[in-house]
C-alpha positions as CSV (number, residue, x, y, z in Angstrom):
1,M,-22.5,20.4,-66.9
2,K,-25.3,22.3,-65.2
3,V,-24.5,24.7,-62.4
4,V,-27.1,26.6,-60.3
5,V,-25.7,29.7,-58.6
6,A,-27.5,31.3,-55.6
7,V,-25.2,33.5,-53.5
8,D,-26.3,35.9,-50.8
9,S,-25.2,39.5,-51.0
10,F,-21.9,40.6,-49.6
11,K,-23.4,43.4,-47.5
12,G,-21.7,46.7,-48.1
13,S,-20.0,45.4,-51.2
14,I,-21.9,43.5,-53.9
15,T,-25.5,42.4,-54.4
16,S,-26.7,38.8,-54.6
17,M,-27.0,39.0,-58.4
18,E,-23.6,40.8,-58.8
19,A,-22.0,38.0,-56.8
20,G,-23.8,35.3,-58.8
21,I,-23.0,36.9,-62.2
22,A,-19.3,37.1,-61.2
23,V,-19.4,33.4,-60.3
24,K,-21.0,32.6,-63.6
25,A,-18.2,34.4,-65.5
26,G,-15.6,32.4,-63.6
27,I,-17.3,29.1,-64.4
28,L,-17.7,29.9,-68.1
29,A,-14.0,30.9,-68.3
30,A,-13.2,27.4,-67.1
31,H,-16.0,25.6,-68.9
32,P,-17.5,27.6,-71.8
33,E,-19.9,24.8,-72.6
34,A,-21.5,24.8,-69.1
35,T,-25.1,25.7,-68.4
36,V,-25.1,28.3,-65.6
37,I,-28.3,29.4,-63.9
38,V,-28.1,32.4,-61.6
39,K,-30.8,33.1,-59.0
40,P,-31.0,35.8,-56.3
41,L,-30.7,34.8,-52.7
42,A,-31.9,36.4,-49.5
43,D,-33.2,35.3,-46.1
44,G,-36.3,37.4,-45.7
45,G,-34.4,40.2,-43.9
46,E,-32.7,43.4,-45.0
47,G,-31.9,43.3,-48.7
48,T,-34.6,40.8,-49.6
49,T,-36.7,43.3,-51.6
50,D,-33.6,44.5,-53.5
51,A,-32.4,41.0,-54.2
52,L,-35.8,39.9,-55.7
53,I,-36.3,43.1,-57.7
54,E,-32.9,42.7,-59.3
55,G,-33.0,38.9,-59.7
56,M,-36.5,38.4,-60.8
57,N,-37.0,41.5,-63.1
58,G,-39.2,43.2,-60.5
59,K,-40.3,46.8,-60.4
60,R,-39.5,49.2,-57.5
61,I,-42.5,51.1,-56.3
62,D,-41.7,54.2,-54.2
63,L,-44.1,55.8,-51.7
64,T,-44.3,57.9,-48.5
65,V,-45.9,56.3,-45.4
66,S,-46.1,57.1,-41.7
67,G,-42.9,56.0,-39.8
68,P,-42.9,54.3,-36.5
69,M,-43.1,57.6,-34.6
70,G,-45.7,59.1,-37.0
71,D,-43.4,61.2,-39.1
72,P,-43.5,60.7,-42.9
73,V,-40.8,58.3,-44.3
74,R,-39.9,57.4,-47.9
75,T,-40.0,53.7,-48.6
76,Y,-40.5,51.3,-51.4
77,Y,-41.5,47.7,-52.2
78,G,-40.9,45.4,-55.0
79,Y,-43.5,44.2,-57.6
80,L,-43.1,40.9,-59.4
81,E,-45.5,41.1,-62.3
82,N,-45.5,37.4,-63.3
83,S,-46.9,36.3,-60.0
84,N,-48.7,39.6,-59.1
85,T,-46.6,39.7,-55.9
86,A,-45.4,42.5,-53.7
87,I,-42.2,42.0,-51.8
88,M,-42.0,44.1,-48.6
89,E,-39.8,44.6,-45.6
90,M,-41.7,46.0,-42.6
91,A,-38.6,47.6,-41.3
92,S,-38.6,50.0,-44.2
93,A,-41.8,51.6,-42.7
94,A,-41.6,50.7,-39.0
95,G,-38.0,49.7,-38.4
96,I,-35.8,50.2,-35.4
97,M,-33.5,52.4,-37.5
98,L,-36.4,54.8,-38.0
99,S,-37.1,55.1,-34.2
100,D,-35.9,57.6,-31.6
101,H,-36.1,54.8,-29.0
102,A,-37.4,57.5,-26.5
103,T,-41.1,56.4,-26.6
104,P,-41.3,52.8,-27.7
105,Q,-44.8,52.5,-26.3
106,E,-46.0,54.9,-29.0
107,A,-44.3,53.3,-32.0
108,T,-46.8,52.1,-34.6
109,T,-46.9,49.8,-37.6
110,Y,-49.4,52.0,-39.4
111,G,-47.0,52.6,-42.2
112,V,-46.8,48.9,-42.9
113,G,-50.6,48.9,-43.4
114,E,-50.2,51.9,-45.7
115,M,-47.7,50.0,-47.9
116,I,-50.1,47.0,-48.1
117,L,-53.0,49.3,-48.9
118,H,-51.1,51.0,-51.6
119,A,-50.3,47.6,-53.2
120,I,-53.8,46.4,-53.0
121,N,-55.1,49.6,-54.6
122,N,-52.7,48.9,-57.5
123,G,-54.2,45.5,-58.0
124,I,-51.6,43.4,-56.2
125,R,-53.0,40.4,-54.3
126,N,-50.0,38.3,-53.2
127,F,-47.6,39.5,-50.6
128,I,-44.2,38.3,-49.3
129,I,-43.3,40.4,-46.2
130,G,-40.2,40.2,-44.0
131,I,-41.0,41.3,-40.5
132,G,-37.6,41.5,-38.9
133,G,-36.0,44.6,-37.3
134,S,-39.2,46.3,-36.0
135,A,-39.2,49.4,-33.7
136,T,-42.8,48.5,-32.6
137,N,-44.6,46.7,-29.8
138,D,-48.2,47.5,-30.9
139,G,-49.3,44.0,-31.7
140,G,-49.8,45.1,-35.3
141,I,-52.9,47.2,-34.6
142,G,-51.4,50.1,-36.5
143,M,-51.1,48.1,-39.6
144,L,-54.6,46.7,-39.2
145,K,-56.1,50.2,-38.6
146,A,-54.6,51.4,-41.9
147,L,-56.5,48.5,-43.5
148,G,-59.8,49.5,-42.0
149,F,-60.0,47.6,-38.7
150,S,-61.0,49.6,-35.6
151,F,-59.9,49.0,-32.1
152,L,-62.2,50.6,-29.6
153,D,-62.1,51.4,-25.9
154,Q,-65.0,51.2,-23.4
155,N,-66.5,54.4,-24.8
156,G,-66.4,53.1,-28.3
157,K,-63.6,55.4,-29.3
158,D,-60.3,54.7,-31.0
159,V,-57.7,53.5,-28.6
160,G,-54.8,55.3,-30.2
161,E,-51.4,54.2,-31.5
162,G,-48.7,52.0,-30.1
163,G,-48.3,49.4,-27.4
164,Q,-49.8,51.8,-24.9
165,A,-53.1,51.4,-26.6
166,L,-53.5,47.7,-26.2
167,E,-54.7,47.7,-22.6
168,K,-57.6,50.0,-23.6
169,I,-59.0,47.6,-26.2
170,V,-62.5,46.4,-25.4
171,S,-63.8,45.6,-28.9
172,V,-62.8,45.3,-32.5
173,N,-64.9,46.6,-35.4
174,M,-64.2,44.9,-38.7
175,S,-67.1,46.3,-40.6
176,D,-65.0,48.8,-42.4
177,K,-62.0,46.6,-43.2
178,M,-60.9,46.7,-46.8
179,E,-63.1,44.2,-48.7
180,L,-60.3,43.3,-51.1
181,L,-58.3,41.8,-48.2
182,S,-60.3,38.6,-48.7
183,Q,-58.6,38.2,-52.1
184,C,-55.1,38.7,-50.7
185,H,-52.6,36.1,-49.7
186,F,-49.9,37.0,-47.1
187,Q,-46.7,34.9,-46.8
188,I,-44.6,36.2,-43.9
189,A,-40.9,35.6,-43.5
190,C,-40.5,35.0,-39.8
191,D,-37.4,33.5,-38.2
192,V,-38.4,33.7,-34.5
193,T,-40.7,31.3,-32.6
194,N,-41.7,33.5,-29.7
195,P,-45.3,33.6,-28.5
196,L,-47.1,36.9,-28.1
197,C,-47.0,37.4,-24.4
198,G,-45.2,36.3,-21.3
199,P,-41.5,36.0,-20.4
200,N,-40.6,34.7,-23.8
201,G,-43.0,37.0,-25.7
202,A,-42.6,40.1,-27.8
203,T,-42.3,42.6,-25.0
204,Y,-39.8,41.0,-22.6
205,I,-37.5,39.5,-25.3
206,Y,-37.4,42.2,-27.9
207,G,-38.7,45.2,-26.1
208,P,-35.4,46.2,-24.4
209,Q,-33.6,46.7,-27.7
210,K,-36.5,49.1,-28.7
211,G,-36.2,51.2,-25.6
212,V,-38.8,49.4,-23.4
213,T,-37.7,49.8,-19.7
214,P,-38.0,47.2,-17.0
215,E,-40.7,49.3,-15.4
216,A,-42.8,49.6,-18.7
217,A,-42.5,46.0,-19.7
218,P,-45.1,44.5,-17.4
219,V,-47.6,47.1,-18.4
220,L,-47.1,46.6,-22.1
221,D,-47.2,42.8,-21.8
222,A,-50.4,43.0,-19.8
223,G,-51.8,45.2,-22.6
224,M,-50.7,42.6,-25.2
225,A,-52.5,39.9,-23.2
226,N,-55.7,42.0,-23.2
227,Y,-55.4,42.5,-26.9
228,A,-55.0,38.7,-27.4
229,A,-58.0,37.9,-25.3
230,V,-60.3,40.4,-27.1
231,T,-59.1,39.2,-30.4
232,A,-59.8,35.6,-29.5
233,S,-63.3,36.5,-28.5
234,V,-63.8,38.2,-31.9
235,I,-62.3,35.7,-34.3
236,G,-62.9,32.5,-32.2
237,T,-59.3,31.4,-32.3
238,D,-56.4,32.2,-30.0
239,Y,-53.1,32.6,-31.8
240,S,-51.2,34.2,-28.9
241,L,-49.2,31.0,-28.3
242,A,-48.4,30.3,-31.9
243,E,-44.8,30.2,-32.9
244,G,-43.9,33.6,-34.3
245,A,-46.9,35.4,-32.9
246,G,-44.5,37.6,-30.9
247,A,-42.4,38.5,-34.0
248,A,-42.0,42.2,-34.7
249,G,-43.7,43.3,-31.5
250,G,-46.7,41.1,-32.2
251,L,-47.1,41.8,-35.9
252,G,-46.9,38.1,-36.5
253,F,-50.0,37.7,-34.3
254,A,-51.9,40.3,-36.3
255,F,-51.1,38.5,-39.6
256,L,-52.2,35.2,-38.1
257,S,-55.4,36.5,-36.5
258,Y,-56.8,39.0,-38.9
259,L,-55.2,38.5,-42.4
260,N,-54.9,34.6,-42.6
261,G,-51.1,35.1,-42.9
262,V,-48.8,32.1,-43.1
263,L,-45.6,32.4,-41.1
264,T,-42.6,30.6,-42.7
265,P,-38.9,30.7,-42.0
266,G,-37.4,33.4,-44.2
267,V,-34.9,31.2,-46.1
268,Q,-37.5,28.6,-47.0
269,L,-40.0,31.2,-48.1
270,L,-37.5,32.9,-50.4
271,L,-36.2,29.7,-51.8
272,N,-39.7,28.8,-52.7
273,A,-40.3,32.3,-54.2
274,I,-37.3,32.0,-56.6
275,H,-38.3,28.4,-57.5
276,L,-34.8,27.2,-56.7
277,E,-35.6,23.6,-56.2
278,E,-37.0,23.2,-59.7
279,E,-33.6,24.3,-61.1
280,I,-31.5,22.2,-58.7
281,K,-33.4,19.0,-59.5
282,N,-31.1,18.3,-62.5
283,A,-28.0,20.3,-61.5
284,D,-24.6,18.8,-61.2
285,I,-23.1,21.5,-59.0
286,V,-24.7,24.1,-56.8
287,V,-22.8,27.3,-55.8
288,T,-23.8,29.5,-52.9
289,G,-22.1,31.7,-50.3
290,E,-22.2,35.0,-48.4
291,G,-19.9,37.7,-47.2
292,R,-18.8,35.8,-44.1
293,L,-19.1,32.1,-43.5
294,D,-19.1,31.1,-39.8
295,H,-20.9,28.9,-37.3
296,Q,-24.0,31.0,-37.7
297,T,-24.2,30.1,-41.4
298,A,-24.6,26.5,-40.4
299,M,-27.5,27.4,-38.2
300,G,-30.0,27.6,-41.0
301,K,-28.9,30.7,-42.9
302,A,-29.5,31.1,-46.6
303,P,-26.4,29.3,-48.0
304,V,-27.2,26.2,-45.9
305,G,-30.8,26.2,-47.2
306,V,-29.4,26.1,-50.7
307,A,-26.9,23.3,-49.8
308,Q,-29.7,21.2,-48.4
309,L,-31.6,21.4,-51.7
310,G,-28.4,20.4,-53.4
311,K,-28.0,17.3,-51.1
312,K,-31.6,16.4,-51.8
313,Y,-30.9,15.9,-55.5
314,G,-27.4,14.6,-55.3
315,A,-25.5,17.8,-56.4
316,K,-22.2,18.9,-54.9
317,T,-22.4,22.3,-53.2
318,I,-19.6,24.8,-53.2
319,A,-19.6,28.1,-51.3
320,F,-17.6,31.3,-51.8
321,A,-17.2,33.9,-49.1
322,G,-15.5,37.2,-48.5
323,S,-14.0,35.6,-45.3
324,V,-14.3,32.4,-43.4
325,T,-13.8,31.6,-39.7
326,K,-12.3,28.6,-38.0
327,E,-15.9,27.7,-37.0
328,A,-17.0,27.6,-40.6
329,S,-16.2,23.9,-40.7
330,A,-19.6,23.5,-39.3
331,C,-20.9,24.4,-42.7
332,N,-19.5,21.1,-44.1
333,K,-21.6,19.1,-41.7
334,A,-24.6,21.3,-42.7
335,G,-24.4,20.3,-46.4
336,I,-21.7,22.6,-48.0
337,D,-19.2,20.2,-49.5
338,A,-16.4,22.7,-49.7
339,F,-16.0,26.5,-49.2
340,F,-13.4,29.0,-50.4
341,P,-12.6,32.5,-49.3
342,I,-12.2,34.7,-52.4
343,I,-9.5,37.1,-51.0
344,R,-6.4,36.7,-53.1
345,G,-3.8,38.5,-51.1
346,I,-3.0,40.8,-48.1
347,T,-5.5,43.6,-48.3
348,T,-7.4,46.2,-46.3
349,L,-11.1,45.7,-45.5
350,E,-11.9,48.7,-47.6
351,E,-10.0,47.3,-50.6
352,A,-11.6,43.9,-50.2
353,M,-15.1,45.3,-50.1
354,D,-14.6,47.5,-53.1
355,P,-17.3,46.2,-55.5
356,Q,-15.0,45.9,-58.5
357,T,-12.4,44.1,-56.5
358,A,-15.0,41.8,-54.9
359,K,-16.4,40.9,-58.3
360,S,-13.0,40.3,-59.8
361,N,-12.0,38.1,-56.8
362,M,-15.2,36.1,-57.1
363,K,-14.7,35.5,-60.8
364,S,-11.1,34.4,-60.4
365,C,-11.8,32.1,-57.4
366,A,-14.7,30.5,-59.2
367,E,-12.7,29.9,-62.3
368,Q,-9.8,28.2,-60.5
369,V,-12.2,26.0,-58.5
370,F,-14.1,24.9,-61.6
371,R,-10.9,24.1,-63.5
372,L,-10.6,21.2,-61.1
373,L,-14.1,19.9,-61.9
């Protein structure tokens, strides 16, 4: 029996790999002869870097960059030596949790560019970057400026930082951009389809949660449209209507327009990165799960991505979760053959989320399920 295990983290409790290793222990208790492969699982959002560092023997690289409001922040990214790949979360440098929300028009992605620059200077050429949870609405010009691009006003001077600068852009100077960028490949984990501008664009849809007021939104959106027009005149292609261009306050547009980035749904990108499909091809059973299974899980979250690969190759898919809701039955229609909550008795939330308790519950639940198989 070959079993492939890819369980998302139970946030606030156990990591993806801790969950997977606990499942493996339970399977082997029931079937000592089984071949059990454990892979990390994430969706491109928070926790992705940690999951891949832990699950793929990556290295954590710490550094200090400019935060969204210009203050220094400590951050890190992961390095996968085998593929010479950096794993980054833009939110760790320009995330909404790092913002004061008071002046969203000044928030910058400059620190994201500093992270990329640091990696390039260390010889890294491949990038997987999650761009959820931003505090910014600057169209990605901060990131690009850190990489050597210049955005100039009518007097040929730098336009400044943040979304407020976009309306001032008259020209773009790319003569000083980092030459090594041409050797780099950017895969961007992006789960939104919004265009750059307009009522469904970055400013109107995501601006309010970052502190953009109804009065400021039209001005910022007009600036975004100006930035898009100038960019199109410079590169010869207009990506402003591309799906995901409005992600992370227009950071998606910057990757598409200036860095030849490829925007991919986070789950698919991460499943490709861990080479999960190759392992599932000859698997008998696939195990997945996450902290809470509900109707949102069925709407394309990581466990369903795993289950769909299982279906593709005729493997049964089982899911374990800290808790399940009545609506979790939608997961069965989405490809999970059966799911099981791991809680074994009446308990408090604090007790259930204790890492040792969670791992013990996971192991025990997996063992009992696999005794049936």
